[in-house]
KEMI-515761 format. One line per field, with one value per atom (N, C-alpha, C): residue number from 1; residue in one letter; chain; atom name; x, y, z. Coordinates in nm, 4 decimals, always signed. Layout:
# residues N
num (NUM ...) .
residu (A ...) .
chaine (A ...) .
atome (CA ...) .
X (X ...) .
Y (Y ...) .
Z (Z ...) .
END
This chain:
# residues 73
num (1 1 1 2 2 2 3 3 3 4 4 4 5 5 5 6 6 6 7 7 7 8 8 8 9 9 9 10 10 10 11 11 11 12 12 12 13 13 13 14 14 14 15 15 15 16 16 16 17 17 17 18 18 18 19 19 19 20 20 20 21 21 21 22 22 22 23 23 23 24 24 24 25 25 25 26 26 26 27 27 27 28 28 28 29 29 29 30 30 30 31 31 31 32 32 32 33 33 33 34 34 34 35 35 35 36 36 36 37 37 37 38 38 38 39 39 39 40 40 40 41 41 41 42 42 42 43 43 43 44 44 44 45 45 45 46 46 46 47 47 47 48 48 48 49 49 49 50 50 50 51 51 51 52 52 52 53 53 53 54 54 54 55 55 55 56 56 56 57 57 57 58 58 58 59 59 59 60 60 60 61 61 61 62 62 62 63 63 63 64 64 64 65 65 65 66 66 66 67 67 67 68 68 68 69 69 69 70 70 70 71 71 71 72 72 72 73 73 73) .
residu (M M M R R R L L L S S S D D D I I I M M M S S S A A A M M M Q Q Q L L L G G G S S S Y Y Y A A A E E E V V V A A A L L L V V V L L L F F F M M M A A A A A A F F F A A A A A A I I I G G G V V V N N N L L L L L L L L L R R R R R R N N N A A A A A A A A A W W W E E E R R R A A A R R R H H H L L L P P P L L L E E E P P P E E E L L L A A A P P P T T T P P P A A A S S S P P P H H H P P P D D D T T T A A A T T T L L L A A A G G G R R R R R R) .
chaine (A A A A A A A A A A A A A A A A A A A A A A A A A A A A A A A A A A A A A A A A A A A A A A A A A A A A A A A A A A A A A A A A A A A A A A A A A A A A A A A A A A A A A A A A A A A A A A A A A A A A A A A A A A A A A A A A A A A A A A A A A A A A A A A A A A A A A A A A A A A A A A A A A A A A A A A A A A A A A A A A A A A A A A A A A A A A A A A A A A A A A A A A A A A A A A A A A A A A A A A A A A A A A A A A A A A A A A A A A A A) .
atome (N CA C N CA C N CA C N CA C N CA C N CA C N CA C N CA C N CA C N CA C N CA C N CA C N CA C N CA C N CA C N CA C N CA C N CA C N CA C N CA C N CA C N CA C N CA C N CA C N CA C N CA C N CA C N CA C N CA C N CA C N CA C N CA C N CA C N CA C N CA C N CA C N CA C N CA C N CA C N CA C N CA C N CA C N CA C N CA C N CA C N CA C N CA C N CA C N CA C N CA C N CA C N CA C N CA C N CA C N CA C N CA C N CA C N CA C N CA C N CA C N CA C N CA C N CA C N CA C N CA C N CA C N CA C N CA C N CA C N CA C N CA C N CA C N CA C) .
X (+8.5171 +8.4057 +8.2804 +8.1667 +8.0293 +7.9743 +7.9062 +7.8308 +7.7488 +7.6845 +7.5991 +7.6561 +7.7925 +7.8772 +7.9092 +7.9327 +7.9721 +7.8387 +7.7220 +7.6045 +7.5717 +7.5791 +7.5153 +7.6453 +7.7681 +7.8648 +7.8431 +7.7727 +7.7441 +7.6437 +7.5642 +7.4681 +7.3766 +7.3042 +7.2335 +7.0843 +7.0619 +6.9242 +6.9487 +7.0688 +7.0827 +7.0330 +7.0548 +7.0006 +6.8427 +6.7841 +6.6571 +6.5844 +6.6527 +6.6215 +6.6642 +6.7465 +6.7963 +6.6850 +6.6234 +6.5559 +6.4050 +6.3773 +6.2316 +6.2545 +6.3682 +6.3613 +6.3508 +6.4319 +6.4282 +6.2845 +6.2115 +6.0704 +5.9844 +5.9961 +5.9199 +5.9370 +6.0575 +6.0987 +6.0262 +6.0254 +5.9779 +5.8320 +5.7722 +5.6245 +5.5818 +5.6561 +5.6196 +5.6164 +5.7528 +5.7620 +5.6462 +5.6073 +5.5033 +5.3781 +5.3478 +5.2245 +5.2352 +5.3442 +5.3573 +5.3418 +5.3780 +5.3558 +5.1969 +5.1497 +4.9890 +4.9173 +4.9480 +4.8798 +4.8996 +5.0102 +5.0412 +4.9361 +4.9058 +4.8141 +4.8726 +5.0096 +5.0503 +5.0368 +4.9875 +4.9636 +4.8055 +4.7313 +4.6035 +4.5353 +4.5959 +4.5523 +4.5611 +4.6989 +4.7277 +4.6314 +4.5849 +4.5073 +4.3508 +4.3213 +4.1824 +4.1865 +4.2854 +4.2684 +4.2786 +4.3493 +4.3494 +4.2252 +4.1524 +4.0277 +3.9308 +3.9245 +3.8203 +3.8453 +3.9726 +4.0257 +3.9134 +3.8897 +3.7978 +3.6562 +3.6161 +3.4811 +3.4783 +3.6049 +3.5919 +3.6225 +3.5230 +3.5465 +3.6459 +3.6963 +3.7804 +3.9325 +3.9555 +4.0720 +4.0833 +3.9586 +3.9690 +4.0504 +4.1209 +4.1916 +4.1244 +4.1681 +4.0854 +4.1472 +4.0480 +4.1085 +4.2134 +4.3230 +4.4331 +4.4440 +4.4996 +4.5081 +4.6155 +4.6121 +4.7126 +4.8454 +4.9599 +5.0986 +5.1160 +5.2096 +5.2421 +5.3216 +5.3998 +5.4728 +5.3843 +5.2858 +5.1861 +5.0993 +5.0635 +4.9892 +5.0748 +5.2019 +5.2819 +5.2914 +5.3172 +5.3325 +5.2015 +5.0701 +4.9635 +4.9448 +5.0097 +4.9746 +5.0961 +5.1963 +5.2963 +5.2328 +5.1343 +5.0842 +5.0178) .
Y (+8.0505 +8.0861 +7.9945 +8.0460 +7.9866 +7.9084 +7.8071 +7.7198 +7.8212 +7.9164 +8.0272 +8.0886 +8.1241 +8.2070 +8.1019 +7.9726 +7.8895 +7.8641 +7.8453 +7.8388 +7.9512 +8.0647 +8.1781 +8.2187 +8.1587 +8.1820 +8.0929 +7.9770 +7.8686 +7.9223 +8.0110 +8.0679 +7.9576 +7.9085 +7.7788 +7.8113 +7.9514 +7.9739 +7.9568 +7.9490 +7.9383 +7.7779 +7.6982 +7.5536 +7.5415 +7.6179 +7.6338 +7.6948 +7.7804 +7.8485 +7.7448 +7.6728 +7.5757 +7.4656 +7.4170 +7.3046 +7.3630 +7.4709 +7.5366 +7.5510 +7.5893 +7.5917 +7.4752 +7.3588 +7.2260 +7.1661 +7.2054 +7.1443 +7.2179 +7.3410 +7.4301 +7.3682 +7.3271 +7.2825 +7.1323 +7.0334 +6.9186 +6.9262 +7.0231 +7.0391 +7.0965 +7.1797 +7.2361 +7.1218 +7.0419 +6.9231 +6.8307 +6.7938 +6.6970 +6.7523 +6.8953 +6.9644 +6.9641 +7.0034 +7.0097 +6.8785 +6.7521 +6.6130 +6.5828 +6.6340 +6.5954 +6.6576 +6.7887 +6.8613 +6.8342 +6.7812 +6.7516 +6.6498 +6.6825 +6.5925 +6.4617 +6.4192 +6.3183 +6.1946 +6.2263 +6.1342 +6.1179 +6.1611 +6.1524 +6.0028 +5.9205 +5.7883 +5.7129 +5.7444 +5.6646 +5.7114 +5.8407 +5.8871 +5.8376 +5.8248 +5.7842 +5.6220 +5.5610 +5.4128 +5.4028 +5.4788 +5.4750 +5.5335 +5.6062 +5.6687 +5.5712 +5.4570 +5.3526 +5.2339 +5.2136 +5.1145 +5.0625 +5.1493 +5.1177 +5.0529 +5.0780 +5.0434 +4.9197 +4.8510 +4.7534 +4.6172 +4.5260 +4.4351 +4.3051 +4.3096 +4.2206 +4.2591 +4.3755 +4.4283 +4.4664 +4.4482 +4.4627 +4.3644 +4.4091 +4.3060 +4.2176 +4.0793 +3.9871 +3.9822 +3.9450 +3.9196 +3.8187 +3.8424 +3.7282 +3.6774 +3.5510 +3.4823 +3.5658 +3.5401 +3.6229 +3.5818 +3.6768 +3.6479 +3.5377 +3.4334 +3.3228 +3.3776 +3.4766 +3.5333 +3.6014 +3.6627 +3.7204 +3.6158 +3.5179 +3.4198 +3.3448 +3.3268 +3.2559 +3.3693 +3.4809 +3.5963 +3.5917 +3.5874 +3.5882 +3.4583 +3.3536 +3.2384 +3.2351 +3.3276 +3.3184 +3.4203 +3.4925 +3.5733 +3.5087) .
Z (+3.6577 +3.5775 +3.6253 +3.6239 +3.6546 +3.5517 +3.5760 +3.4705 +3.4006 +3.4502 +3.3836 +3.2723 +3.3078 +3.1939 +3.0879 +3.1195 +3.0016 +2.9058 +2.9676 +2.9004 +2.8239 +2.8731 +2.7959 +2.6898 +2.6815 +2.5857 +2.4933 +2.4978 +2.3856 +2.2948 +2.3236 +2.2330 +2.1751 +2.2629 +2.2540 +2.1537 +2.1729 +2.0992 +1.9428 +1.8769 +1.7313 +1.7002 +1.8027 +1.7858 +1.7660 +1.8443 +1.8346 +1.7147 +1.6510 +1.5289 +1.4085 +1.4123 +1.3154 +1.3086 +1.4373 +1.4613 +1.3908 +1.4107 +1.3720 +1.2068 +1.1609 +1.0052 +0.9456 +1.0187 +0.9526 +0.9576 +1.0646 +1.0922 +0.9908 +0.9696 +0.8720 +0.7171 +0.6925 +0.5714 +0.5509 +0.6419 +0.6429 +0.6167 +0.7080 +0.6850 +0.5658 +0.5187 +0.3757 +0.2550 +0.2720 +0.1776 +0.1710 +0.3150 +0.3248 +0.2779 +0.2893 +0.2371 +0.0842 +0.0203 -0.1307 -0.1832 -0.1092 -0.1538 -0.1674 -0.0518 -0.0469 -0.1487 -0.1787 -0.2884 -0.4307 -0.4496 -0.5895 -0.6584 -0.7915 -0.8640 -0.9025 -0.8917 -0.9557 -0.8432 -0.7303 -0.6332 -0.6310 -0.7201 -0.7063 -0.7080 -0.7869 -0.7990 -0.6793 -0.6045 -0.5013 -0.3625 -0.3768 -0.2602 -0.3047 -0.4195 -0.4410 -0.4058 -0.4508 -0.3926 -0.2471 -0.1660 -0.0300 +0.0354 -0.0531 +0.0051 +0.0238 -0.0620 -0.0804 -0.0024 +0.0669 +0.1150 +0.2472 +0.3259 +0.4404 +0.4057 +0.2688 +0.2298 +0.1403 +0.1068 +0.0095 +0.1194 +0.1359 +0.2220 +0.1637 +0.0498 +0.0291 +0.0600 +0.0812 +0.1258 +0.2936 +0.3453 +0.4860 +0.5748 +0.6640 +0.7387 +0.8248 +0.8251 +0.9158 +1.0431 +1.1424 +1.2539 +1.2817 +1.3401 +1.3353 +1.4744 +1.4736 +1.6145 +1.6877 +1.8335 +1.8968 +1.8672 +1.8772 +1.8553 +1.9558 +1.9223 +2.0070 +2.1361 +2.1094 +2.2352 +2.3355 +2.2942 +2.3891 +2.4483 +2.3815 +2.4452 +2.5659 +2.5184 +2.6571 +2.7585 +2.7189 +2.8423 +2.9128 +2.8512 +2.9421 +3.0420 +2.9877 +3.0729 +3.1805 +3.1805 +3.2919 +3.4234 +3.4029 +3.4869 +3.6213) .
END
């Protein structure tokens, strides 16, 4: 028995179909979640985050581990 006979008997095409159905279900769930009005307050708050200076991230000092790695070069 050859390897091609074994692989063709496994019917691997069904795995691709199952993966496609799972991906489409996840995509639809995310799309429905985005379009629901119950999340409108959270989306409105997130929409203004880049414009509010008090919520903007401040530049941080480099991480101690990266500073020691840079000194070793």
